[in-house]
TIZALUM-704890 format. One record per residue (C-alpha): residue number from 1; x, y, z. Coordinates in nm, 3 decimals. Each point is the difference from the previous one (the first is absolute). Layout:
BEGIN
 seq    east   north      up
 NUM       X       Y       Z
...
END
This chain:
BEGIN
 seq    east   north      up
   1   0.000   0.000   0.000
   2   0.133   0.342  -0.096
   3   0.117   0.229   0.279
   4  -0.037   0.308  -0.220
   5  -0.284   0.238   0.081
   6  -0.282   0.008  -0.253
   7  -0.025   0.310  -0.219
   8  -0.362   0.125  -0.022
   9  -0.153   0.195  -0.286
  10   0.031   0.379   0.047
  11  -0.281   0.166   0.193
  12  -0.288   0.098  -0.224
  13   0.068  -0.269  -0.262
  14  -0.157  -0.341  -0.052
  15   0.087  -0.310  -0.198
  16  -0.260  -0.103  -0.256
  17   0.018  -0.379   0.018
  18  -0.124  -0.253  -0.260
  19  -0.324  -0.059   0.192
  20  -0.090   0.369  -0.053
  21   0.194   0.105  -0.309
  22  -0.264  -0.146  -0.234
  23  -0.245   0.263   0.129
  24   0.246   0.273  -0.095
  25   0.041  -0.157  -0.341
  26  -0.380  -0.001  -0.037
  27  -0.048   0.372   0.072
  28   0.307   0.089  -0.208
  29  -0.144  -0.198  -0.292
  30  -0.333   0.180   0.039
  31   0.184   0.335   0.011
  32   0.188  -0.078  -0.322
  33  -0.312  -0.121  -0.177
  34  -0.204   0.304   0.106
  35   0.274   0.244  -0.101
  36   0.024  -0.166  -0.341
  37  -0.376   0.043  -0.056
  38   0.045   0.375   0.059
  39   0.308   0.009  -0.228
  40   0.256   0.072   0.272
  41   0.346  -0.148  -0.065
  42   0.232  -0.123   0.275
  43   0.295   0.209   0.120
  44   0.270  -0.109   0.247
  45   0.215   0.265   0.166
  46   0.298  -0.033   0.237
  47  -0.074  -0.075   0.364
  48   0.231   0.289   0.097
  49   0.038   0.345  -0.154
  50   0.202   0.316   0.059
  51  -0.140   0.157   0.317
  52  -0.061   0.328  -0.180
  53  -0.274  -0.164  -0.204
  54  -0.224  -0.047   0.303
  55   0.102   0.326   0.169
  56  -0.093   0.196  -0.310
  57  -0.298  -0.211  -0.109
  58  -0.173  -0.124   0.316
  59   0.099   0.311   0.198
  60   0.252   0.086   0.271
  61  -0.279   0.078   0.247
  62  -0.191  -0.323  -0.051
  63   0.014  -0.254   0.281
  64   0.121  -0.262  -0.246
  65   0.315   0.195  -0.083
  66   0.061   0.165   0.337
  67  -0.061  -0.307   0.218
  68  -0.041  -0.325  -0.189
  69   0.253  -0.045  -0.280
  70   0.287  -0.248   0.007
  71   0.277   0.232  -0.119
  72   0.370  -0.088  -0.012
  73   0.324   0.101  -0.174
  74   0.135  -0.249  -0.251
  75   0.370  -0.084  -0.028
  76   0.046   0.294  -0.235
  77  -0.150   0.244   0.250
  78  -0.328   0.058  -0.185
  79  -0.319   0.008   0.207
  80  -0.242  -0.275  -0.098
  81  -0.348  -0.078   0.131
  82  -0.198  -0.324  -0.009
  83  -0.321   0.063  -0.192
  84  -0.272   0.125   0.244
  85  -0.267   0.029  -0.274
  86  -0.029  -0.076  -0.369
  87  -0.105   0.316  -0.184
  88   0.320   0.207   0.019
  89   0.216  -0.283  -0.135
  90  -0.241  -0.063  -0.287
  91  -0.002   0.371  -0.088
  92   0.381   0.005   0.009
  93   0.017  -0.304  -0.228
  94  -0.247   0.154  -0.246
  95   0.203   0.322  -0.014
  96   0.338  -0.174  -0.028
  97  -0.116  -0.237  -0.275
  98  -0.148   0.284  -0.204
  99  -0.351  -0.147   0.003
 100  -0.150   0.340   0.080
 101   0.214   0.214  -0.233
 102  -0.242   0.029  -0.290
 103  -0.283   0.249   0.007
 104  -0.319  -0.190   0.081
 105   0.185  -0.308   0.121
 106  -0.211  -0.242   0.204
 107   0.126  -0.276   0.229
 108  -0.201  -0.252   0.205
 109   0.196  -0.239   0.223
 110  -0.048  -0.226   0.303
 111   0.241  -0.154   0.247
 112   0.020  -0.263   0.274
 113   0.277   0.034   0.254
 114   0.130   0.070   0.349
 115   0.006   0.335   0.176
 116   0.192   0.078   0.318
 117  -0.094   0.233   0.286
 118   0.144   0.017   0.348
 119  -0.313   0.022   0.211
 120  -0.157  -0.187   0.289
 121  -0.101  -0.340  -0.137
 122  -0.371  -0.080   0.019
 123  -0.222  -0.271  -0.140
 124   0.001   0.051  -0.374
 125   0.245   0.289   0.028
 126   0.358  -0.121  -0.017
 127   0.336   0.166  -0.053
 128   0.029  -0.198  -0.320
 129  -0.339  -0.010  -0.166
 130  -0.122  -0.078  -0.349
 131  -0.212   0.199  -0.240
 132  -0.188  -0.027  -0.323
 133   0.005   0.345  -0.158
 134  -0.089   0.167  -0.329
 135   0.099   0.335  -0.149
 136  -0.131   0.186  -0.306
 137   0.192   0.294  -0.148
 138  -0.089   0.249  -0.269
 139  -0.374   0.050   0.043
 140  -0.129   0.288   0.214
 141  -0.369  -0.078  -0.049
 142  -0.208  -0.139   0.289
 143  -0.080  -0.300  -0.219
 144   0.352  -0.129   0.074
 145  -0.059   0.033   0.377
 146  -0.311  -0.212  -0.035
 147   0.171  -0.263  -0.212
 148   0.258  -0.050   0.276
 149  -0.274  -0.022   0.263
 150  -0.191  -0.253  -0.211
 151   0.316  -0.210  -0.043
 152   0.057  -0.004   0.374
 153  -0.362  -0.084   0.086
 154  -0.012  -0.266  -0.272
 155   0.313  -0.161   0.147
 156  -0.173  -0.026   0.338
 157  -0.315  -0.138  -0.160
 158   0.197  -0.270  -0.182
 159   0.170  -0.095   0.327
 160  -0.346  -0.051   0.152
 161   0.026   0.260   0.275
 162  -0.324   0.145   0.139
 163  -0.111   0.294   0.218
 164   0.201   0.255  -0.197
 165  -0.039   0.374   0.040
 166   0.152   0.251  -0.241
 167   0.063   0.346   0.146
 168   0.091   0.290  -0.229
 169   0.110   0.359   0.046
 170   0.178   0.276  -0.191
 171   0.285   0.228   0.106
 172  -0.022   0.189  -0.329
 173   0.285   0.129  -0.211
 174   0.318   0.161   0.134
 175  -0.167   0.333   0.077
 176  -0.309  -0.161   0.154
 177   0.218  -0.216   0.221
 178   0.197   0.307   0.114
 179  -0.323   0.182   0.088
 180  -0.122  -0.300   0.194
 181   0.330  -0.026   0.185
 182  -0.026   0.367   0.104
 183  -0.363  -0.044   0.111
 184   0.090  -0.305   0.208
 185   0.296   0.172   0.166
 186  -0.219   0.300   0.082
 187  -0.260  -0.230   0.156
 188   0.241  -0.215   0.202
 189   0.255   0.261   0.113
 190  -0.218   0.124   0.292
 191  -0.027  -0.365   0.110
 192   0.371  -0.067  -0.022
 193   0.044  -0.078   0.371
 194  -0.256  -0.279  -0.002
 195   0.150  -0.173  -0.304
 196   0.230  -0.302   0.037
 197   0.372   0.064  -0.013
 198   0.022  -0.143  -0.353
 199  -0.286   0.216  -0.121
 200   0.150   0.313   0.154
 201   0.303  -0.071  -0.219
 202  -0.219  -0.076  -0.301
 203  -0.185   0.329   0.039
 204   0.306   0.172  -0.142
 205   0.125  -0.264  -0.243
 206  -0.290  -0.218  -0.115
 207  -0.335   0.112   0.152
 208  -0.218  -0.220  -0.221
 209   0.139  -0.307   0.174
 210  -0.161   0.116   0.326
 211  -0.336  -0.098  -0.150
 212   0.124  -0.359  -0.027
 213   0.116  -0.023   0.361
 214  -0.170  -0.256   0.227
 215   0.113   0.175   0.318
 216  -0.317   0.098   0.194
 217   0.138   0.350   0.059
 218   0.041   0.057  -0.372
 219  -0.336  -0.154  -0.084
 220  -0.169   0.241   0.240
 221   0.195   0.300  -0.127
 222  -0.096  -0.076  -0.361
 223  -0.371  -0.010   0.072
 224  -0.158   0.278  -0.205
 225   0.312   0.057  -0.212
 226  -0.076   0.144  -0.345
 227  -0.038  -0.269  -0.268
 228   0.234  -0.006  -0.300
 229  -0.297   0.052  -0.229
 230  -0.034   0.363   0.113
 231   0.344   0.080  -0.145
 232  -0.042  -0.164  -0.340
 233   0.038   0.203  -0.317
 234  -0.279  -0.017  -0.255
 235   0.214  -0.231  -0.215
 236   0.074  -0.235   0.290
 237  -0.363  -0.005   0.106
 238  -0.104  -0.095  -0.354
 239   0.268  -0.272  -0.001
 240  -0.130  -0.152   0.325
 241  -0.362   0.026  -0.114
 242   0.093  -0.195  -0.313
 243   0.172  -0.271   0.209
 244  -0.316  -0.045   0.206
 245  -0.221  -0.004  -0.309
 246   0.210  -0.272  -0.168
 247   0.010  -0.211   0.316
 248  -0.376   0.019   0.023
 249  -0.042  -0.097  -0.365
 250   0.235  -0.298   0.057
 251  -0.217  -0.115   0.291
 252   0.278   0.045   0.256
 253  -0.127   0.105   0.342
 254   0.209   0.267   0.173
 255  -0.006   0.250   0.284
 256   0.150   0.349  -0.011
 257   0.228   0.033   0.304
 258   0.097   0.369   0.046
 259   0.277  -0.082   0.252
 260   0.169  -0.262  -0.218
 261   0.367   0.077  -0.068
 262   0.293  -0.214  -0.108
 263   0.344  -0.025   0.157
 264   0.206   0.126  -0.293
 265   0.054   0.361  -0.098
 266  -0.035  -0.063  -0.373
 267  -0.377  -0.058   0.001
 268  -0.232   0.252  -0.168
 269  -0.359  -0.011  -0.125
 270  -0.175  -0.336   0.052
 271   0.083  -0.220   0.300
 272  -0.156  -0.329   0.100
 273   0.024  -0.277   0.256
 274  -0.160  -0.345   0.015
 275  -0.091  -0.175   0.324
 276  -0.119  -0.357   0.056
 277  -0.178  -0.195   0.270
 278   0.187  -0.265   0.196
 279   0.291   0.220   0.104
 280  -0.125   0.180   0.310
 281   0.084   0.367   0.052
 282   0.299   0.002  -0.237
 283  -0.213  -0.090  -0.300
 284   0.160   0.184  -0.295
 285   0.125  -0.236  -0.269
 286   0.104   0.249  -0.266
 287  -0.028   0.348  -0.137
 288   0.128   0.239  -0.259
 289  -0.027   0.336  -0.162
 290   0.115   0.243  -0.263
 291   0.351   0.153  -0.003
 292   0.020   0.244  -0.290
 293   0.319   0.173   0.119
 294   0.215  -0.301   0.093
 295   0.166  -0.067  -0.335
 296   0.104   0.364  -0.031
 297   0.132  -0.002   0.359
 298   0.220  -0.296  -0.092
 299   0.150   0.172  -0.304
 300  -0.235  -0.112  -0.277
 301  -0.219   0.204  -0.230
 302  -0.333   0.102   0.161
 303  -0.212  -0.318  -0.015
 304  -0.321  -0.081   0.188
 305  -0.021  -0.328   0.191
 306  -0.234  -0.204   0.216
 307   0.023  -0.339   0.168
 308  -0.057  -0.219   0.304
 309   0.168  -0.246   0.233
 310  -0.162  -0.298   0.170
 311   0.161  -0.186   0.288
 312  -0.002  -0.376  -0.052
 313   0.040  -0.085   0.370
 314  -0.314   0.196   0.086
 315  -0.187  -0.153  -0.293
 316   0.087  -0.356   0.106
 317  -0.100   0.074   0.360
 318  -0.335   0.137  -0.119
 319  -0.060  -0.306  -0.216
 320   0.079  -0.225   0.295
 321  -0.222   0.204   0.232
 322  -0.289  -0.026  -0.245
 323   0.052  -0.373  -0.056
 324   0.067   0.043  -0.372
 325   0.177  -0.296  -0.162
 326   0.245   0.096  -0.273
 327   0.019  -0.217  -0.312
 328   0.290  -0.243   0.025
 329   0.132  -0.064  -0.347
 330   0.277  -0.233  -0.105
 331   0.040  -0.364  -0.092
 332  -0.039  -0.288   0.241
 333   0.307  -0.175   0.139
 334   0.094  -0.361  -0.079
 335   0.209  -0.200   0.249
 336   0.211  -0.297  -0.106
 337   0.038  -0.289   0.247
 338   0.241  -0.293  -0.041
 339   0.004  -0.337   0.178
 340   0.370  -0.070  -0.066
 341   0.318   0.137  -0.154
 342  -0.082  -0.125  -0.349
 343  -0.340   0.169   0.019
 344   0.166   0.319   0.116
 345   0.232  -0.003  -0.301
 346  -0.306  -0.039  -0.218
 347  -0.177   0.287   0.178
 348   0.300   0.227  -0.037
 349  -0.037  -0.025  -0.379
 350  -0.378   0.035   0.020
 351   0.042   0.310   0.216
 352   0.202   0.169  -0.276
 353  -0.260  -0.099  -0.264
 354  -0.287   0.142   0.204
 355   0.175   0.329   0.066
 356   0.096   0.033  -0.367
 357  -0.369  -0.044  -0.084
 358  -0.098   0.279   0.244
 359  -0.133  -0.229   0.272
 360   0.104   0.110   0.353
 361   0.163  -0.304   0.160
 362   0.227  -0.096   0.288
 363   0.114  -0.297   0.206
 364   0.175  -0.084   0.327
 365   0.377  -0.021   0.043
 366   0.149  -0.354  -0.006
 367  -0.041  -0.245   0.287
 368  -0.351   0.086   0.121
 369  -0.271  -0.262   0.044
 370  -0.338   0.003  -0.174
 371  -0.181   0.129   0.310
 372   0.237   0.297   0.022
 373  -0.039   0.065  -0.374
 374  -0.378   0.015   0.029
 375   0.032   0.235   0.298
 376   0.217   0.226  -0.213
 377  -0.264  -0.004  -0.275
 378  -0.270   0.100   0.249
 379   0.218   0.271   0.151
 380   0.067   0.144  -0.345
 381  -0.375  -0.009  -0.082
 382   0.063  -0.218  -0.302
 383  -0.306  -0.094  -0.203
 384   0.134  -0.323  -0.151
 385   0.260  -0.259   0.086
 386   0.179  -0.218  -0.254
 387   0.107  -0.325   0.168
 388   0.262  -0.236  -0.146
 389   0.123  -0.333   0.137
 390   0.116  -0.335  -0.133
 391  -0.340  -0.096  -0.157
 392  -0.024   0.332  -0.184
 393   0.359  -0.027  -0.126
 394  -0.068  -0.352  -0.124
 395  -0.330   0.093  -0.173
 396   0.111   0.337  -0.143
 397  -0.270   0.180   0.196
 398  -0.038   0.244   0.290
 399  -0.264   0.028   0.271
 400  -0.176   0.339  -0.004
 401  -0.176   0.097   0.324
 402  -0.243   0.292   0.030
 403   0.082   0.112   0.354
 404  -0.326   0.188   0.054
 405  -0.232  -0.271  -0.133
 406   0.219  -0.282   0.141
 407  -0.034  -0.180  -0.334
 408   0.284  -0.189  -0.170
 409   0.031  -0.113  -0.362
 410   0.266  -0.166  -0.210
 411   0.137   0.200  -0.295
 412   0.244  -0.117  -0.272
 413   0.338   0.166   0.048
 414  -0.011   0.153  -0.346
 415  -0.332   0.173   0.072
 416   0.058   0.143   0.348
 417   0.144   0.337  -0.108
 418  -0.294   0.075  -0.231
 419  -0.246  -0.126   0.262
 420   0.139   0.235   0.265
 421   0.017   0.293  -0.243
 422  -0.376  -0.037  -0.044
 423  -0.064  -0.015   0.375
 424   0.215   0.284   0.137
END
């Protein structure tokens, strides 16, 4: 027995083991299929970026940048940051690759990957978490906001999740957002002393985030605060009206939430968040919004954008809480059992033939008895067992056992591969 101390996984991370990984594969497959229906292509960006990308894009004053990023110098002295969210990296990639250079260029992409934030781990909220996200660049019309919302809601529908609520709001364009910020500061400044310490700091740097605080002191202070809608320009109001009209025409239920804000500085115009039953108080499973100034802030030509992110951990917890069974795709497993060494040599060749034909197959290591081999087949959840002993070797046959039905038949050796191809 080893005397070395065990090394645990870092706090805020979890191992996704084979017994659970198929569920992840199921929702990832649904995400890819749904994105393809909406004509979004996949993009994969680096898991770490230059720190400046998130400072300039997400915002220096945001909690994500100021408190939660994993930032470190590399061996060359450059400051790098593990990806805390997906949008900034996608925008950087689109700019760097020249996909947004042409006048009128349009880009629709989705991604599946890990994000990293140093925060207090909670159920469904880990320091390494996973997201399905989608971004659309080049279209300023509210129709593009709604397409992204429909993609996200369709993804949830295909997963089978119930008790969804879509909340929407608008911060308006750059000028509208600035007016709203000033109105909020004017309203909350006389209440500064009753705000939480974090919100007192945010009052100067990022006052909109106070609306998202769960601290009872902040919740009380924000009662009666002016809604963002009062600061909207005529253009922004028309944009938000069009979003609501299109959602209604698409049959998507929604609720306007005047206090809804998002944690990143780049958001403008439409915002949304989706909650689900089965998660308790922390019931948000995804959200998004428009960010028409982000590409320009990151050095690209002025290009409108909108997108969303959906946490997979939260989604899987909601599905579990609601008792929703995900579809488990994939072929059935065949287990090969041998009575003796000669049969094992035979099965070794058959194993290669089955795998070459696309039939998932496995067998025990040498020296194990038949009882142990059948236990292995059960443990691996095999559907069929091919059994070979002296009689089968002499007759040129194999015994095929359906492990669920407990039925056994004899099959000519030359027909077993085709027979199993038809069954699995």
